[in-house]
N, C-alpha and C positions, 0 to 999 in steps of 0.2 A: 713750414717745412723748407721753403726756399732759403730763408734767412739762416736756418740751422745748418743747411748744407754749405752756404756761403762761409759761415764762421768756421766750420770744420775744415773745409777745403783751403781757405786762406791761412788758417793757423798751421795746418799740416804743410802747406806749401812754403810758408815762411821758415818753419823749423827745418824741413828737409833741404831747402835750397839755401839756407843761410851761408854756408861756406862759398857756394857759387855766387851768391849776391855780393858777398864781401870781395871776392876776386874781381867781379865786374866793376864794383865801385872803385877799386884800386886801378884797374885798367883805364877807366874813364878819366881818373885824375892824372894818370901818366900820359894819356893821349893828348890832352889839351888843358890849358889852365882853367881853373874854375872849380866849382863844387861837383861832386859826383851826381847829385840829384838836382833836378829842375822841378820846382813846384809850380805847376801850371794852374791858372784860375779856370775852372771848368763849371759848366752848368749841370747841376744834379737834379735830384728828385724835386718836383714842384718848382723847378727853375731857380733853385737856390744855388748860389755860387759856393764852391768848395775848392780847397787846395789839393791838387792831385800830384803825387810824386811820379817821376819818370827818371830813368837814367838819362843824364844830359847827353844829347846827341848833336847839339849845335854849339858853336862857339859862343862865349859870353858876349852879351850885347846884341844878340840876334833879335830881330823884331818879334813881338809877341802876337803873331798872326798864324793862321793855318799855312803850312808849307806851300801849298799850291797857290797861295796869294802872293808869295814873294817873287820879286823880279828875277832874282838869281839864287835859288835855294842852295845850289851846290857850293856856293861861296861860303855858306854858313855851316853846313853839315860837316862834322869832323870825320876823319878817316874811320875811326872805330864806330862813330855814329851811323855810318852807312850800313855796316854789318848789323849793329844792334837794331836798327829800324827794319831791315830786310827780314830778320829772324824774329822780330817782335820782342826781343829780350829787354829792350828799353822799357817795356810795359810791366815787368815783374814787380817793381816796387809798389804797384797799385794793389798788390795783395794786402798791403797795409790799409788802403782805403776800403777794401772789401771787409776786412776784419773790423774796422772802425764803424762801418755802416753807411759810408758815403756812396759805396758802389756795391755791385753784385758780381758774381763770377760771370754771369751772362745777362745781357741787356743791351740797350742801345749805347754805343760808345758816347762818352760825355763830350758835348760840344764845347769849344772854346767860348769864353765869356763874351766874345765879340762876334760870334756866328749867329747874328740875329735872324737871318733867313732860315737856318736849320731849326733854331729854337722855336720860331713862330710856326713852322710846319708841324713840328712834333707836338706843340701845345694844341694846335687845331685838331690833331688826330688823337689826343689823349695820352700820348706817349710820355708826357711830362710826369705822369703818375708813377712811372717806373724808376727804380734805381738804375743809374747807368751801369754798364757792364765792362768788365775787363775784356770781354769779347762779345760779339753779337752777330745777329743774322746778317746785317749789312756788311760786317767785317768779312764774312766768309763768302759773300756774294759780290766782291769787287773792291772793297777797301777804298784806296785813293782813286780808283778808276770811276767811281760812281759820282753822278751829279747830285747836288743837294736834294732835289725832289725825289730822286731814286732812293737815296738813303732814308729819307723820311717815310717813304712808302714801305720799304723793307722793315723799318722800325714799327710801323703800324701793323704790318703783317705779323711781326714777332709778338706784339701785344695780344693779337687775336689767337695766336697758336701756342702761346706760352704754356709749357708743361715741363715736368722733370725729364721726360723722354726727349722732348725737343731740345732742352738745354744740353743734355748729354750728347745729342747729335751735333750740336753747334760746337761743343768743346772738342769733340773728336775731329771735326772738320777744321777747327782752328789749329790744332796740332799739325795736321797735314799741310795747311796753308803756311804756317810759320816755318816749317822745315823747307818748303820750296821757295819761300820769299815772294810768292805770287801776289800781285795786286799792290805792291808798294812802289810809289812813284819816286820817292826821294829817301 
């Protein structure tokens, strides 16, 4: 059932948002040199690496690490990128990953390929059995403000509470959070 809803939601989102996605892609290209999309190596279900698309929010040549690990992240984030990150619009291309089956609409956010600490804690808790999500329980409970052990604990809690009703609650809270820009550090 969850996979069927993921396919229907991602397909509908891609079709309905296609003019908006095209406009954002053009805006990213006009804002700074480089491609509109950044393909990030992420850890997926059963700890397999997959390529996840995002609208590019950083200048080309930025280090491939979590933003909070950069010495000076503001140096790398583009002017439009700040807005895209604050509103989570940079995440919309991930609807493709949901449609493809690498991700789900709701689940733990996919870790970067080099976030070994988060991957280890999730694996220990059994969270690695889930498809990563476009949004998740940890996302609406702190996003960038959470420490790695807190994220892993919230991901474990999602695994235990997972249901259609809980997913719908998370999606609604995500929309509110994205509109406010709450919890985004960079």
